[in-house]
C-alpha positions in Angstrom: -31.4 -95.9 -74.6 -31.4 -98.4 -72.3 -27.8 -96.9 -71.6 -29.0 -93.6 -70.9 -31.7 -94.8 -68.8 -29.1 -96.4 -66.4 -26.8 -93.6 -66.0 -29.9 -91.6 -65.3 -31.0 -93.6 -62.7 -27.4 -94.2 -60.9 -27.2 -89.9 -60.7 -30.7 -90.0 -59.2 -29.6 -92.8 -56.6 -26.4 -90.9 -56.0 -28.3 -87.4 -55.1 -30.8 -89.6 -52.8 -27.5 -90.9 -51.0 -25.7 -87.6 -50.9 -29.1 -86.2 -49.2 -29.5 -88.9 -46.9 -26.0 -88.1 -45.5 -26.5 -84.6 -45.3 -29.6 -85.3 -43.3 -27.5 -87.6 -41.1 -25.1 -85.1 -40.1 -27.7 -82.2 -39.7 -29.3 -84.7 -37.3 -25.9 -85.6 -35.5 -25.0 -81.6 -35.0 -28.8 -81.0 -34.2 -28.0 -83.7 -31.4 -24.7 -82.4 -30.6 -26.5 -79.2 -29.9 -28.6 -80.8 -27.1 -26.7 -83.5 -25.8 -23.7 -81.4 -24.8 -25.5 -79.3 -21.8 -24.3 -76.0 -20.5 -21.2 -76.2 -23.2 -23.7 -76.3 -26.0 -23.8 -73.1 -28.1 -27.5 -73.0 -28.2 -27.5 -73.5 -24.3 -25.3 -70.6 -23.9 -27.1 -68.2 -26.3 -30.5 -68.7 -24.4 -28.4 -68.2 -21.0 -27.0 -65.3 -22.4 -30.9 -63.7 -23.6 -32.1 -65.0 -20.4 -29.6 -62.9 -18.4 -30.0 -59.8 -20.5 -34.0 -60.0 -19.8 -33.0 -60.8 -15.8 -30.5 -57.2 -16.2 -33.4 -55.3 -18.3 -35.9 -56.3 -15.8 -33.5 -55.2 -12.9 -32.9 -51.8 -14.5 -36.7 -51.0 -15.2 -37.6 -51.8 -11.5 -34.4 -49.3 -10.4 -35.7 -47.0 -12.8 -39.2 -47.4 -11.5 -38.1 -47.2 -8.0 -36.1 -44.0 -8.5 -39.0 -42.4 -10.6 -41.2 -43.1 -7.9 -38.3 -41.7 -5.1 -38.1 -38.6 -7.2 -41.8 -38.4 -7.7 -41.9 -38.1 -3.6 -38.9 -35.9 -3.0 -40.8 -33.3 -6.1 -43.8 -33.3 -3.9 -41.6 -32.9 -0.5 -40.0 -30.1 -2.2 -42.9 -28.3 -3.5 -44.5 -28.5 0.0 -41.0 -27.0 1.6 -41.5 -24.5 -1.2 -44.8 -23.7 -0.7 -44.3 -23.3 2.9 -40.9 -21.3 3.1 -42.7 -18.9 -0.1 -45.8 -18.7 2.5 -43.7 -17.8 5.2 -41.6 -14.8 3.2 -44.8 -13.6 2.4 -46.3 -13.8 5.6 -43.0 -11.4 6.5 -43.1 -9.5 3.4 -46.8 -9.1 4.6 -46.8 -8.1 7.7 -43.2 -6.4 7.8 -43.0 -2.6 8.9 -40.5 -1.7 6.6 -41.0 -1.3 2.6 -39.1 -3.0 0.1 -39.8 -2.4 -4.0 -37.7 -2.5 -7.2 -37.3 1.0 -9.2 -36.2 0.9 -12.7 -34.3 3.8 -14.2 -37.8 6.0 -14.8 -38.1 5.7 -11.2 -41.5 3.3 -11.6 -42.0 1.3 -8.8 -42.0 -2.9 -10.5 -44.6 -5.7 -9.3 -44.0 -7.6 -6.8 -43.5 -4.9 -3.4 -44.5 -5.8 0.3 -48.1 -4.6 1.3 -46.6 -2.4 3.9 -45.7 0.3 1.0 -48.9 0.9 0.4 -49.4 2.0 4.1 -46.0 4.1 4.0 -47.2 5.7 1.0 -50.6 5.8 2.1 -51.6 5.0 -1.8 -54.2 1.9 -2.5 -51.6 1.5 -5.8 -48.0 1.6 -5.5 -46.7 -1.2 -8.1 -46.5 0.7 -11.9 -46.4 4.4 -10.2 -43.6 6.8 -10.1 -42.2 7.1 -7.5 -41.8 10.9 -6.8 -45.1 11.0 -7.6 -46.0 8.7 -4.4 -43.5 10.8 -2.2 -45.3 14.3 -3.3 -42.2 15.6 -4.4 -41.6 19.3 -6.0 -40.5 19.7 -9.2 -36.8 20.8 -7.7 -36.8 17.5 -5.7 -37.9 15.5 -9.0 -35.0 17.1 -10.7 -32.5 16.4 -7.5 -33.6 12.7 -6.9 -33.9 11.4 -10.8 -30.4 13.2 -11.6 -28.8 11.0 -8.5 -30.6 8.1 -9.1 -29.2 8.5 -13.2 -26.2 8.5 -11.9 -26.3 5.5 -10.1 -27.8 3.8 -13.5 -24.7 5.3 -15.5 -22.5 3.3 -13.3 -19.3 5.8 -14.0 -18.8 6.3 -10.1 -18.1 3.8 -7.5 -21.7 2.4 -6.5 -21.0 3.4 -2.8 -20.5 7.0 -4.0 -23.4 7.5 -6.2 -25.8 5.9 -3.3 -24.7 8.4 -1.4 -25.4 11.1 -3.1 -28.8 10.0 -2.8 -31.7 12.3 -0.9 -32.5 9.8 2.2 -35.4 11.5 4.1 -38.7 12.9 2.6 -41.3 14.4 4.0 -44.9 13.4 3.1 -47.9 15.5 2.6 -49.3 14.0 5.8 -46.7 15.0 8.3 -44.7 11.9 8.0 -41.1 11.5 7.4 -39.6 8.0 5.6 -36.2 7.2 5.5 -35.0 5.5 2.1 -32.2 3.7 1.5 -30.9 2.5 -2.3 -29.1 -0.4 -3.5 -28.0 -1.3 -7.2 -29.9 -4.5 -8.4 -27.3 -5.8 -11.3 -27.7 -8.3 -13.9 -25.6 -11.1 -15.0 -23.6 -8.9 -17.2 -23.0 -6.8 -14.1 -25.0 -3.5 -15.8 -27.3 -1.5 -13.0 -30.9 -3.2 -14.3 -33.1 -1.3 -11.3 -32.6 0.1 -7.6 -33.7 -1.9 -4.4 -35.5 0.4 -1.9 -35.6 0.0 1.4 -38.2 2.5 3.0 -39.2 3.0 6.7 -40.9 5.6 8.6 -38.8 8.1 10.7 -41.4 9.7 12.1 -40.9 9.0 15.7 -37.3 8.6 15.4 -37.2 12.3 14.2 -39.4 13.7 16.5 -37.4 12.2 19.1 -34.1 13.3 17.2 -35.5 17.0 17.1 -36.4 17.1 20.7 -33.3 15.8 21.6 -31.5 18.2 19.9 -33.4 21.0 21.0 -32.7 20.4 24.6 -28.8 20.3 23.7 -29.1 23.7 22.0 -31.4 25.0 25.2 -28.8 23.7 27.0 -25.6 25.8 25.0 -27.8 28.5 25.1 -28.6 28.8 28.7 -24.7 28.2 29.2 -24.2 31.4 26.8 -27.2 33.3 27.4 -26.2 36.8 27.2 -24.3 35.9 23.9 -27.8 34.5 22.7 -29.7 38.0 23.6 -27.0 39.8 21.8 -27.6 37.1 19.1 -31.6 37.8 19.1 -31.1 41.6 19.0 -29.0 40.9 15.7 -31.4 38.3 14.1 -34.2 40.8 14.5 -32.5 43.7 13.1 -31.4 41.1 10.0 -35.0 40.5 9.8 -35.6 43.7 9.3 -33.0 44.9 6.8 -34.2 41.8 5.1 -38.2 43.0 5.1 -36.9 46.7 4.3 -34.4 45.2 1.2 -37.4 42.9 -0.2 -39.6 46.4 0.1 -37.0 48.6 -1.9 -36.9 45.8 -4.6 -33.1 45.1 -3.3 -32.9 41.1 -3.7 -29.0 40.9 -3.1 -29.5 43.1 0.1 -32.5 40.8 1.5 -30.5 37.9 0.4 -27.3 39.1 2.4 -29.5 39.5 5.6 -31.0 36.1 5.4 -28.0 34.3 4.6 -26.2 36.2 7.4 -29.1 35.1 9.6 -28.8 31.7 8.7 -25.1 31.2 9.4 -25.8 33.0 13.1 -28.6 30.6 13.5 -26.7 27.8 13.1 -23.8 28.4 15.5 -27.0 28.2 18.1 -28.0 24.8 16.8 -31.4 26.7 15.6 -31.9 24.0 12.7 -35.7 24.9 11.5 -34.6 28.5 11.6 -31.7 27.7 9.4 -33.7 25.3 7.0 -36.4 27.7 6.7 -33.9 30.0 5.2 -32.1 27.7 3.3 -35.8 27.1 1.7 -36.4 30.7 0.9 -32.7 30.9 -0.6 -33.8 28.5 -3.3 -36.4 30.6 -4.7 -34.8 33.4 -7.1 -36.8 36.1 -5.7 -37.1 36.8 -2.1 -40.7 37.3 -1.2 -42.1 39.5 1.8 -44.0 36.9 2.8 -41.2 34.6 3.0 -39.1 36.9 5.4 -42.2 36.3 7.5 -41.8 33.0 7.8 -38.4 33.3 8.9 -39.5 35.8 11.7 -41.9 33.1 12.3 -39.9 30.4 12.5 -37.6 32.5 15.2 -40.4 33.7 17.3 -41.9 30.0 17.3 -38.7 28.8 18.9 -38.6 31.8 21.5 -42.1 31.6 22.4 -41.8 27.8 22.9 -39.1 27.7 24.9 -39.5 31.1 26.7 -40.2 29.2 30.0 -36.8 27.8 30.1 -35.0 30.8 28.4 -36.9 33.1 30.3 -36.6 35.2 27.3 -39.8 37.3 25.6 -39.3 37.7 22.0 -40.8 41.6 21.8 -38.6 42.2 24.8 -35.1 41.1 24.0 -33.8 44.6 23.4 -33.7 45.0 27.0 -30.4 43.0 28.4 -30.1 41.5 31.9 -29.4 44.2 34.5 -29.5 46.7 32.1 -32.7 48.9 32.3 -32.1 51.6 29.7 -33.0 50.7 26.0 -31.0 51.4 23.3 -33.3 54.2 22.1 -32.7 55.6 25.3 -28.4 55.3 24.5 -29.4 57.0 21.3 -30.9 59.6 22.9 -28.4 59.8 25.5 -25.1 60.0 22.7 -27.5 62.8 21.1 -27.6 65.0 24.0 -24.0 64.2 24.7 -22.9 65.5 21.0 -24.9 68.6 21.6 -22.7 69.6 24.9 -19.7 71.9 23.6 -17.6 72.2 26.5 -14.6 69.6 28.0 -17.5 67.5 29.4 -18.7 65.9 26.6 -15.7 64.0 25.9 -15.7 62.2 29.3 -19.5 61.9 28.7 -18.5 60.2 25.5 -15.7 57.7 27.0 -18.4 57.0 29.9 -21.5 56.0 27.5 -18.2 54.0 25.8 -17.2 51.9 28.8 -21.2 51.3 29.8 -21.9 50.0 26.5 -18.9 47.6 25.8 -18.7 44.1 26.2 -16.3 41.0 26.0 -16.0 40.4 22.3 -16.4 36.6 22.3 -19.3 37.4 24.5 -21.1 39.5 21.6 -19.7 36.7 18.9 -21.7 33.8 20.7 -20.4 30.3 20.3 -18.1 30.6 17.4 -16.1 27.5 18.8 -18.7 25.2 18.8 -20.2 26.5 15.3 -16.7 26.1 13.5 -15.9 22.5 14.9 -19.4 21.2 14.5 -19.0 22.6 10.7 -15.7 20.6 10.4 -16.9 17.5 11.5 -20.0 17.6 9.3 -17.6 18.1 6.3 -15.8 15.4 7.2 -12.6 17.4 8.5 -10.1 18.1 11.1 -9.8 21.9 12.4 -8.1 23.1 15.0 -10.2 26.5 16.2 -8.2 28.9 18.4 -10.2 31.9 19.5 -7.5 34.9 20.8 -9.0 37.9 22.4 -12.2 36.7 23.3 -11.7 38.9 26.6 -11.5 42.3 24.4 -14.0 44.4 25.6 -16.0 46.0 22.1 -18.9 48.8 21.7 -21.7 46.4 20.7 -23.0 48.8 17.9 -19.9 49.3 16.6 -18.8 46.3 15.8 -22.2 44.6 15.2 -22.1 44.6 11.9 -19.0 43.2 11.1 -19.4 40.6 13.8 -22.7 39.7 12.2 -20.8 38.2 9.4 -17.9 36.6 11.0 -19.9 33.1 10.7 -19.6 33.6 6.7 -15.4 33.8 7.1 -15.4 30.8 9.2 -17.4 28.8 7.3 -15.3 29.9 4.0 -12.9 28.8 5.7 -13.6 25.1 7.1 -16.1 24.6 3.5 -13.5 26.3 0.9 -10.0 26.7 3.0 -9.1 23.6 4.5 -8.6 20.6 3.1 -9.4 17.1 4.1 -6.9 15.1 6.1 -6.1 12.8 2.6 -5.5 15.9 1.1 -3.5 17.7 3.1 -0.4 16.5 1.6 2.9 18.0 3.3 1.2 19.6 6.3 -0.5 18.3 9.2 -3.5 16.5 9.1 -5.5 19.1 11.4 -6.0 22.3 9.8 -5.6 25.3 11.7 -7.9 28.2 12.0 -7.7 31.0 14.0 -9.8 34.0 14.7 -8.1 37.0 16.8 -9.8 40.0 18.4 -7.6 43.1 18.8 -8.0 46.3 19.2 -5.7 49.8 18.7 -6.6 53.6 20.0 -8.4 54.2 17.1 -9.9 50.7 15.6 -10.8 47.1 16.4 -9.0 44.7 14.5 -10.9 41.3 13.3 -8.3 38.9 11.4 -9.3 35.2 10.5 -6.6 32.8 9.3 -6.4 29.6 8.1 -3.6 27.1 6.9 -5.4 25.7 4.3 -5.3 25.7 0.3 -5.2 29.1 0.1 -7.3 31.4 -3.0 -6.0 31.3 -6.5 -6.3 34.8 -7.9 -6.2 33.1 -11.2 -9.0 31.1 -10.6 -11.4 33.5 -9.6 -10.5 35.9 -12.0 -11.5 32.7 -14.8 -14.7 32.6 -12.7 -15.6 36.0 -12.7 -15.4 36.1 -16.7 -17.2 32.9 -16.8 -20.2 34.1 -14.7 -20.0 37.8 -16.3 -18.6 39.9 -13.5 -15.5 41.3 -14.8 -15.0 41.6 -18.8 -11.6 40.1 -20.4 -9.9 43.4 -20.8 -10.4 44.4 -17.3 -9.4 41.4 -16.1 -6.1 41.0 -18.1 -5.3 44.6 -15.9 -5.8 42.8 -12.4 -2.7 42.4 -10.7 -3.3 39.4 -8.1 -4.6 41.9 -5.2 -7.2 43.1 -7.3 -8.1 39.6 -8.4 -8.6 38.6 -5.0 -10.5 41.1 -4.4 -13.2 39.8 -6.6 -13.8 37.1 -4.1 -16.3 40.2 -2.7 -18.8 40.6 -5.7 -22.2 39.1 -4.6 -23.2 36.4 -6.9 -19.5 35.3 -7.3 -18.5 31.9 -5.7 -16.4 29.5 -7.5 -17.7 26.1 -5.6 -19.2 24.3 -8.2 -22.0 22.8 -6.2 -25.5 24.8 -4.1 -25.5 23.4 -0.6 -27.1 24.6 3.0 -23.4 25.3 3.9 -22.1 27.5 0.9 -21.8 27.8 -2.9 -24.6 30.9 -3.3 -22.1 33.7 -3.5 -23.5 35.7 -1.0 -21.4 35.5 2.1 -18.2 37.3 1.1 -20.1 40.2 -0.4 -22.1 40.3 3.4 -19.0 40.6 4.7 -17.6 43.8 2.1 -21.1 45.0 3.1 -20.7 44.6 6.7 -17.3 46.5 6.3 -18.3 49.0 4.1 -21.3 49.8 7.0 -18.8 51.1 9.5 -16.6 52.7 7.2 -13.6 49.9 7.5 -11.5 47.9 6.0 -10.9 44.5 4.6 -7.6 42.9 3.5 -7.0 39.4 2.0 -3.5 37.9 2.2 -3.7 34.3 0.4 -0.6 32.2 -0.8 -1.8 28.7 -2.8 -1.1 25.9 -1.0 -0.3 27.8 2.5 -3.0 29.5 3.6 -5.4 32.8 3.5 -5.5 35.8 5.6 -8.4 38.0 6.3 -8.0 41.4 8.6 -11.3 44.0 9.2 -10.8 47.0 10.9 -13.2 48.5 12.6 -13.0 52.3 13.5 -13.9 53.4 16.6 -15.1 56.9 15.1 -18.7 56.3 16.0 -18.0 55.4 19.9 -16.0 58.3 19.5 -18.8 60.6 18.9 -17.0 61.4 15.0 -17.8 60.8 11.6 -16.7 57.4 10.2 -13.6 58.0 8.2 -13.7 56.7 4.5 -11.4 53.3 4.8 -11.0 51.2 2.0 -12.4 47.9 1.3 -10.1 45.7 -0.7 
């Protein structure tokens, strides 16, 4: 027992000794940690922690400093934005031009300039339909809507589509607004709206009209006698249109007015031309509309009579010629009743008295042709041959009245634009030749344009129901060319103020028939067209007109 007890004591003593040694070792290690200075592990760890804390503090201070700078910058930027916004708002609120955006439904979008309210004369603009703001009629709404749709469809080049949109709009209070459009596109490139710039063109329009009127007056004064002839013709055409309306002859009324429009354009009578153009747009020509046409012409003469020295009611009396046309008609009737040899001599004398240079009777056809060519973007060399040929005014009047239709047809449909005249000079040639034979006057109008395709004319006549398929199949090329004289037939797909109504050529045929003359058409595709009109002198010779063919 005592031996086991001794062993236990020895084991306990050994454990105590081992524990004591462990404590000594740990003490020594602790002493080593502190006693080695900056090289000690603890010191290095503490130093590392201190540096991390310092870096954190510096970063925090930097972040706080940058946050303060950002706040100051943001406040400065907000102030600048507010200042610029106010400046832009001031500009937009005071600019005389109007700026707004419309969508595909032609609805004005929010945020338009204040000037829009003044320009449209409306308290509310945003959310309103543009056509209603402009007071458009149904035809104008349809035309504007179609042109806007074309831009939104984005099939054609943007510039081409925008060029088709109307730009001038008369308001109900007598002002004229100009609207220029540009496409607004999304990031994907789709057209999402139209940005419109609106300006009041009333003063400029008035100044332009005054300038044009002065230019017109100067041109008229240079050819005053020719203008007198035009006025006589104009009164006759207005009377013809009025009689045709009374007889329910709409085709005849349209021919007379269309001829008057062409002749008036030769002298730059824009208001009269515009008045007739509006009449032509209606399905039916009314007597009141013919009165409006006469009023437009009468107003021009009366407002400028001090310059022109012409009275509308006395226009039938020519300068240096105190005998009226009614008196000359009575003289002719008296001569016709004489049965002896003196009758022929008196007839010749009367005819000579009434003869005037053809160029004088025609008027400013060269100016008309050049202005029309410029308007259509074409280079045209016009030549008038035989202007000095003297003609009996009453004999040639019906045909000379419609010469403008031949010229317009040649320039608009016959002669190509410079880029289209492949293999030919860029400048197209148009010649009007006047001559006479012993028994007739001859008018020849020729161009070196694209020519008339008889098959195309026949196809168009078939489509419009003017000829049957059977009748068309029996026509040769000459007969197909004659189809162009059918009233209402036009190969143009678009009707404009220049042409496209199918009235002009039928008016030419009617005039030729009226004088008992003949018209011949020769055309070669790609080379040009020639119209030759023969006007018999039988009237001035005191005989009845012969039956000459119109082909």
